[in-house]
N, C-alpha and C positions, 0 to 999 in steps of 0.2 A: 643533271637531275638534282643532285645534292645542292648545287648553287641556287637553283630555282626555289627549293624549299627554304633555304636560309633567307633569301630576299623576301619571301612571303611572310615569314615569321617576324622579321624586323618591321615590316610595314603594317602588321595587324594592330588595330587600335585596342586600348583597354587592357593591355597586358600588364599585370602588376609588377612592381619591381621585385627582383629576386631577393629573397631574405639574405641579409648580411652583405648586400652590395655596397661598394664604397661610395662616399659622397662625390657628386660630380660626374659619376659614370652615367651611361645612357639609361641603365635600368633604374637609377635612383632619382632621375629628374621627374617631378610631378608638379603641375600648376597649382594644386591645393594640398600641400603636405600638412599634416596635423600631428600633434604630439599626443600619444596615448595617455589618458588620465592615470595618476598614481593610484595603486590599490589602497582601499581604506584599511587603516590599521586599528586594531582593538587595543584598549589599554591592557597592559600586562596584569595578570592575576597574581597578587602577592598573598603571602600567608597572613598578612595583617588584615586583609578583608574577609578572611574566613573566620567566623565565630565558632568557638567550640560548642558542642551540644550540651545544653544545661541538663544536669542530673535532676530527675524528678522522683518523688517519693509519695507513697500513699500512707495515710495514718488513720487508724480507727481506735476506738476506746472499748475496753472490756472491764468487767469487775468493778463497777462504780459503787462505792460505799459512801454513806452520808450520815454523820452523827451530829446533827445540829442540836439535838436535845441534850447533848452532853458537853456544853460549852466549858464547864469548869473541870472536865475530866481530861486526863492525859491522852485518852483515846479519842477525844473529839477531833473533828476535822473531816475532810473529804479526800478520798483516795481514788485514783483511777490507774488502770494499766494501759499504757500506750503500746500499740502493736504496729510495726512499720513493715512496709512492703514496697513493691515497685522496682523500676530499673536501678535506682540508686543502691538498693540493698542486694543486688544479684551477686556481687563479689565481696560484700561486707562480711566481716566475721562477728561483729558485735556492735551494740550501741555503747559508746563511751560515756557520753554525757548529753544533757539537754539544757539549753538556755531558754527559759520562758520569757516571752516578750509581752504577751497579753492573755490573761485568763480572767474572764468576767462572767457572772451569771446574768440571767435575763432581767435583773433589776439594776444592773450596772455595778454591782459590788466586785471589787478586785479580790481574786482568790489566790493570788501568788503568795506562797509562804516563803520560799527561797528561790530566787531566779535561776541559780545554777544548781542542777541536780545531777550528781554523778551516779553511774550505774553501780549499785552495791553488789551486784552479782557478776561483775566483769571477771572473766577468766573461769567462771564456774558454770557458764551456760551450757546446756545440752546442745551439741551441734545441730540436732534435728529440730529444735524448738523454734518458734517464731521469734523475731527480734522484738522482745518485750522490754518495756521500761516502766517500773512503778513510779507513780508521782503522789506526793502528799500535798494537798491544797488546804487553804483556809476554809472555814465554814461558810457556805452560801447564806444569803439573806433568808430570813424565816419563811417568806412567801415565795422564794425562788422555786421554779419548776424545772429549770435546765441550766446547764452551762452554755451560754450563748456562743462564746468564742474561746478556743484554746489554741494559741499560736506560739511558735518559737523556732529555734534552730536545733537540729539534732546533729551530733558529731558521730560519724561512723568510722569504726576501725577497719581499715583495709589490710590485706595480707602484707606483712613486712617483707623487706628485701635484704639481701646480703649486705651487711655494713650499715643497715638502717633499721635496727630493731629486731633483726632475726638472729637467734642463737641456736646453734646445732651442737649438741653434746653427743659425740659418737661413743658407742660401747659404754654407756653410762652405768650399766649394771656390773661392770668389772670392779668398782670400788664401793661396795656397800658400806653404809654407816658414815661416809665422809661427805663433806660439802662438795657439790659439783662446782668446779672452778671455771669461771669465765669473767673477764673484765667488765663486759657489758652488764652482767648481773650484779657485780659488785657496785658499779656506778649507780645502779637503780635501787640498791639496798635490797636486792632479791636474793634469797638463799633457797637452795634446793638440795635435797638429800635422798638418795635411794636406799631402801632397806629391804632385806629379804623378809618374806613372811615370818620366818622363824625368829629373826631379830626383833621384829615388831611384836610378836607374841610374847617374847621374854622381856621386852623393854618396860621400863617405868618412865613416867613423865620426866623425871629428873635426869635420866641417863641419855635421853635423845639429843642429837645434835641441834635439832630445832624443836623448841617446846610446842606441845600440842595440849589441848584441853583434856582433862581426865575422862570426861564423858565421851569424847571422840575415841579415845583409846578403848574404852569399854564397849563402844558400839562396833569397833572394827574387829575385835577378838573373835566374836561369833562367826564373822565372815571368814576369818582365817581357819577356824576350826571346821567349817563346812566345805572348805576348798579341798580338792582331790587332784588326782593325776590329770583329769580332764579340764580343770579350772585352775589357771595360774594367776596368782595375785602379784601385781608389780606396784608396790607402794612408793609414792613420792611425797616426802615431807616438803611443805611449802611455807616460806616466810615472805610475804609480799605486802608490807604495811601500806604502801602508797598505791596499791592496785595497778601495777605496771604490766602484769601479764594479761594479754588479751586472749590468747589461745595456747594450749599446750597439747601436743600430740606425739605419739610414738611411731617411728618409722623403722624399717629394716635397714641394714647396712647399705642397701642399694638406694636408699632415699625414698622408697615407696611403701605404702601399706602392704603388708605381706598376706597373700591369699592363704598361705599355710597357717597363719595365725588366726584366720577367721576375722570376724568383725570385732574390733576391740571395744569393749564397753568401759565406761568411766563412771566412778562414784566419787563425788566431790564433797568434802567436808570443809570446815573453815580453815583448817591447817594442814590437811592431807588429801591427796587424790589417789584413788586406787584404780589402776588399769586392770581390767580383767581379760585375759586371753582364754578362749574356750578350746584352743588347740595346742596347748603346751607353751613352754617358755620360748620367746623369740631369741634368735641367735644374733649377738652383737647389735642390739637395736640402737637407734639414734633418738634422743629426746629433742624435739623441735619446739622452740618457744618463740611465739610472736609477742613482742612488746609494743607498747604505745609508741607512735611515731607521728610527729607533726608533718613529716614529709609525705606520708602515705594516707593519713586520715583525711576525710572529706566532711564538709559541713553543708547541710541542706535545710532550707526552710520547710516547715510543715504547718498545717492548719486543720483543725477539726471544729465543726460548728454544731449547735443544737444537740447537745448531749443530755438526754433525760436524766433527772435526778430521782433516786428511789424514794 
C-alpha cells in the first residue's frame, strides 16, 4: 500500500519543486524556470534632506507718535513700539536688538534714523510683559498718512546654558557689601553686589561698592522704611555698562523657585534691582544670571505694513 502511494505521488503532474531542493534533483527540474525580480529599493533618507522648521514671528505696532510740526525741535520725529509674538518668542527671554532694513511712508520717504537699534531696557523687562521694543524714526513726509512698510530682523535672547552665558551664584546673600565674584561677569565688565536693607538705608552714594544715582537711593529708602516682617527686600546693585544681562532671577538652593517664598516681585532702577519676597527671607538662595550669547540667540525677519499715522 505504501509503495503504491509513493508511485502515484511521483507520477502526478504539476507538483512544484520543494523549497530549498538542490539543483539537478528531480524536484528542481522545470521546463520554464524563471528568476524572481529583485525587490525595489528606496533611496536612504539622510539628515541632509530634512530641512529644519523655520521660526516664525508676528509683529504689531502700538503707541505711534508723530511730531512732524516740530522739525527743529529735539523732540521731533516719529516713534513706535514694536510688540512681538508667535512661535519664535515662546522660549525667548527678551528682544536684544533690531536691524531695520526698510521703513518708508506712503510717499516713499525713508524713515530709518539708525539701522541698528539695541533694546535700552534689556535686563529690566517685567517677565510678564509683552516682548516690546521702542523705535525712533525720522519724520514722515508732510502729507504722509501711514507707514507703508516697516521691515527688519529681530534678535531674540534665548535661555543661556551652562558654560554659555549662564552664571549661578550660590548663597550670594552670605557676603553682603562685597562684589559677587565670577570670571564670566568680570570678562563682561558686569559687577553685582548684594546689600542688606539696613546697609542700603545707612549707605551714601560714595560708600557703595557700585555707584548709584542719588535720586535712586532717595526713592529706595521709603520702600525700606515700609518693609516689615512680611515683606523682605533683597537689594542687588548692578553695574552693566554694555547691557550684557538679559535676565536675572533668584532661586532656592535646590535650583527652583521656592513656594515658601511666594511669588518674587522685582523693582528695577537704572543701577539697582530690588527683589521682594512676601514670605520672609529665602534660605541660601542662588542668583541666576542669563547673559547675551551668540550661540543661543536667534534672528528672525519681521514685517509690518500700513501703520496709520496720527
